[in-house]
N, C-alpha and C positions, 0 to 999 in steps of 0.2 A: 559584314556585321554578324551574320549567323555563325561564321567560323569563330569569331571572338567569343560569342556567347557559349558556343559548344566547348571551346577551349577552357573557358572559365568553369563550366560544369565538370569537365573532366578533371581539372585540377582540384576542385572542391571535393569531388567524389574520391579522388585519390587520398586526400588528407583525412576525410571522414572515415575511410576504410582503415587507415592507420590507427584511428581511435577505436573503431568498432572491433577490429581483430582481437586486441587484448580483452575488450569487454565481453566479446562473444566467448572467448576461451574461459574467462572468469565465470561467466554465468553458466557455462557448461560443466564446470567442476561439480562432482557429486555433492560436495559439502554445500556449495552455494545454491545449487538447484534444490537440494533438500530443504534448506532454509526457506527459499521462496515458495516451494510447494507446500511445506508445512504451515507457513503463514496463510497461504491462500485457503488451505483446507479448513482453517479456523474461521474464515470470514463469515460463513452462514451463522455460526454461533454468535458472532459479534453483531451481525445485522439483526438477528432475532432479538438480542438483548437491547439493541438500539430502539427497536419498535416499542418495547416496554418502557424504555426511558422517555420516548416521545409521549407515551400515555401518561407517564409520571408528570411530565412538564405540563401537559394539557390539564391535568387535575390539580396542579399546584400554582400558587400565585407568583411564579417566577418569570413570567413573560409580561412585559408592559409595566405600567406604574399604577394600575388600578387597585392592586392588592387583592384581586379576585382571580379565581381560576377561569381559564377560557371555557372549560367544560366542567362545571361544578359537580355534575353527577359522578365524575371520576374521582373526586376528592377523597372519599372514604377508602379508596383503593390505592392512592398515590404511593404510600410507603411500600405497599406490597409490590407495585410495579418496579420500584427502585431496587428491591431485593433481587428481582430477576436480572436486572442489569448488572448488579454487583457480582452475581454468580456467572455472568457471561464475560463481559469486558473486564470485570474485576478479577477473573481467573484465567486470563489469556495466557499467562506464562505457564500455568499448569497444563492447559490443554495443548500448548505447543510442545511441551516436554514429551508428549505422546506422538503428535503428528510429525515432528521433525525427525526423530529417530526412525519412525516407520518409513517416511519418505527416503531417508538415507539408505535404509535397508533395501528398498525397492530400486534405488538408483545403482547401488553397488551389486545387488543380487547376492549378498553375503549374510544378510540377517532376515530371518522370517518375521512376519508381522507381529506375532505375539511376543517373541523375544525382544524385538526392538521397542515395543510399547512398554513392556514391564521394565526393561533396562532404563529407558529414558525417564519415566515418571519416578521410579525409586531413587535413582541417582539425584534427580532434581530435589526430591523431598529431603534427602539426606543433607543436601547443601543448604536447605532452608531451616534446619533445626535452630531453635532459639538457644543461643549460648548463655543467656542471662537467667534462664529459668532452671533452677536446680532439678525440677521435676521433668525436664525435657520440654517438649512442645515444639510447634512449628509456627514460623512467622507467616501468617496468611497474607500479609502485605506483599510478600515476595511472589505471590501467585498472580499478581496483577501485571500490567505492562512494565512496571519497574523491575520485575525479575526476568524480563524477556531476554536480555542479553546474557544473563547467567544461564537461562534455559538453553539458549543456542550453544553456549560453550560446553555445558555439561552433556547435552545431547550428542554433540559431535565427538567430544573426547571419549566419552564412555563407549560409544559405538565403535570408534576406531580401536580403542583398547580391547574391547571384546573380540573384535575380528582378528586383531594381532595375536591374542592368546590362542584362538582357535587355529590360526594358520601355523603357529609354532607348536601345535599339538599339546598345549598345556591344558589338559582336560582329562576327565575320567572316561576311559573307553570301556564300553559294555559289550558283552558277547552278542553275536548276531541273533541269538535266540531271544534276546530281550525285546519286547514290543517297542516300536519306534518312539512312541510318545514318552515311555518311561526312559528309554535310552537317551533321548534328547534332554530330558530333565537333568539326568546325571552328567551329561556332556557339558551342560551350561553351568554346572555348579561352581567349578573353579573360576571361570571368567566372571560370573556374577559376584562371587565372593571377593575377587580382587578389586573389581570396580566399586563395589559398595564399601569395602573396607577403606579404600583410598579416599572416597568421598567423606566417609565418617571421620577418618583421621585428620583430614584437612579442616573440616568444619568443627569437630568436637574436641580433638586433642590439641591441634594447633590454634583452635579458636579463631579461625580465619573466616570472617563473614564476607563471602564473595559478593553477595548482593549489594551490601553497603559499600564495599570497596570499589566494585566495578561502576556503580552508579556515581560514586564520588569522582572517579577518573573520567567518566564519560559525561558527567553533568555539564561542564562548560561547552562540550561539543554539542550535546543535545539541545540545551537552552539557546546556545549561540547560533544554531542553524535555522531557527525560526525567524528569518529576516528576509526582506525583499531581495537582497543581493543573491543569497543562496537560492531562493525560489526561481528567480529569473535565469540565473546561470544554469541550473539543472534543467529548466524548461528548454532553454536554448540548446543545450547538448542533446536532449531527447529529440527535439525537433530536427536537429542536424542529422541524427541517425534516421529519422523518418524520411527526410528529404532524399536519401539515397536508397530508400526501399527497405530499411531495417526497422524492426519494431522497437522504437526508442523507449516506450513505456516499460516493456518487459526487460529490456537490456539495462535500463538505468534507474527508472523511477521506483521500481520494486525494492531497490536497496534502501529506500527511505521509509519503507513500511514500518520497521520497528520504531523509528523516530515518530512517525505519524501516530502510531498506536499509543506511545507514551504521552504525546501531546493531547490526544483525544481523552485518555484516561484522566489527565490532570484537569482538562476542561470539565469532565463529568464530576470530578471531586469538587471543583470550585462551584459548579452549578448546584450540587447537593448541599453545599455549605451556605447557599443563599445568594451567590453572585449572579448578577443579571447576565443574560445571554450576550449583552453588549459589552460586558466587562470581563469576559473569560480571557484567560492568559494567552492562549495560542491561536494564531491566525491559521497556521498550517496543520491543524488537527486533522488526522485522517490522511495526511499527505502520503502518496505512494499507492493508495488504493482508490481514493475518491477525494472529496473535499474541494478546495478552491481550484485545483487543476481542472476539474470538470466544468466549473463555472466559466472559466476564462479561455483556456487554450484552444479547444476545438470549436467553441462558438465563434472565435475570431479567425481560426485557421481554415475551417471547413464550411461553416454555415454561409458566409458570403459567397463562396464559390457555387454552392448549391443554388442560391438565389440567382446568381449571374447566369448559370446554366439554364435554369427554367425560363429566364427572360431572353435568352439568346436567340438570334436569328438563325443560328447554325442548327440544323435539324438533329444532328448527332448529339450535340451538347444539350439541347432541350430535352431529348429523350432520356439521356443519361441523368440529367438533373432531377427529373421526376422519379426516376428509378432509385436514385440515391437519397431522396428526401426522407422516406420513412426511417431508414437506418440512421441518417444524420441527426434526426431529432433526438435519438437515443445515444448520440455521440459514438456510434459505430462508424468509424471513418474509413475503413479499408476500401469500400467501393469508390470513394473519391480519390484516396491516395494512389490506388493502383489502377482505377478505371479511367480517370480523366486523361492521363495520369498526372498526379501532382508531384510524385517522386521523380526526380531527375528532369523536371520540366524547366528549361532555361528561362521561360517567361514568368513562371510563377514561384520559383524557388525563393527568390529574394523577398517578395512580399509575404510568403508563407512564414519565413523566419522572423521577419519584422513584426507581422501582425500578432503572432503567438507570444513573442517576448514582450512587446509593448503592452498587450492586453493583460498578461500575467502581472506585470509591474503595476498597472493601474488597478487591477483587481485586488492585489495585495494591499495597496495603499488605502483603497476604499474599505476593505474589511478590517484594517487596522484601526480605523476611526471608531468612535462610539456610536456612529450612525447605523452600523450594520452588526448583526449578531454573528458570533463565531460558531463553528461546527462543534457539536457535542454528541452527535449520533452518526453511526456508520450507516450510510445509505448505499444500496447497490450502484455500482459505477455506471450502469446503463440507464439509470433514471434520467429522464429529460432534465437538463440543467435548471430550467425555470421552476421545476418541482423539487429537484434535489436540494437547492438552497434553502427554501422555506422549511422543508421537512427536516433537514439536517441541522439547521440553526434555530428554528423556531421564530425566524424573522422573515415575514413576507417580503420585505424590501429587498432581500437578497435575490429575488427573482429578476430584479433590474440589472444585476451585474452581467448575466449572459448577453443581454441585449446591448448593454454598453460595450461589451467586448465585440459583439457582432458589428456594431457601428464602427468601431476602430478598424476592424478587418475590412469592412466595405471601403472606407476612405483609403486605406493603404493599398488594397488590391486593385481599385478601379482603374488607374492608368495602365497598370501592367495587364489587366484583363482585356482592355480594349485592344492592345497590341496582339495579345494571344488570340482573341476572337477574330481579328483581321486575318491572321495567319491561317486559322481554321477555315475561314470563308474562302480564302484563296485555294486551299486544298480541296474544299467541297466543290 
């Protein structure tokens, strides 16, 4: 029996490694790594803005049906709180136009920080020029998450073009006697000029609005991806990677961060327009960084195991359970994944995959109903799920979802855990 289980694990590992190898290569590319790191670098700005948005909600009659603010003393400052959020989450595209090129320069080692930052933000601004205003002007709407995909394109293309021109020695060379800071300024002149002229020509002369065009192309994909099937499928793939010891969240779910940011921004706009937290358009707002994933996946996949370990008669498991408890509360799961271990465990691998996918499906369907609020605020991923839900959605009832997910995990894990515990007792 043991040989059969081990053979199954070996075959599964082999198949998962076939999936993970191209994903690992993809995530290791400087362009992809720069996008991920650039987005992560902007998270503190978004989280800070979300705090002000939460204060706006507490001071506005947007939660519940009483028509009164939860904290009336905040009401005079509500609009002022909203402005801070507008300048944080509402300017995400602009901030990423700096962080992504800087990250790309660091990954390649071919662009210094100042050059990368100036190149990225100027190119992005040139692409957001308003073509309908004879006096010029910039479309501030493109600074939000709706301009994020354009920001990614312009950041990477301008950086690559700049590096290409330098490598081909298409630049002004200054004598060695010229101070380095002045020499670098003249060296960058031609590459800057080519990148900026190309951006201006595309936007102003050809009148090609990349923001509108790209959002039009991607709109069906972005809007169509917020569904239970996409969510469950991505969770399953991510957990499959975790099951063989690979960081599935970093390798897969971070690719959804731009989508999650757009959905979060649309939820914020709907909230500001007077929509109730129960009627916001997107269930997966914030997906890729926080949101529904944190309410469902690890509370079903790890919390039950911590409880079983603490209650176990096996001394090693009991000690490990108490050691893992503090980090597990904050959904820091590595001690359980690699310490139990959960990864490559023939007894627990199947219930791990089942519990996480089933709970994600149930969680999505619950959040999709008018009974639960949707996420409108970016909350740090390590926030305990029973706090993360109420803070990020303004709905206290979302604190129930992690415990519903945990109950699902307990039911699915229980028969498998008993077999695993027996095996551990025999070894002990």
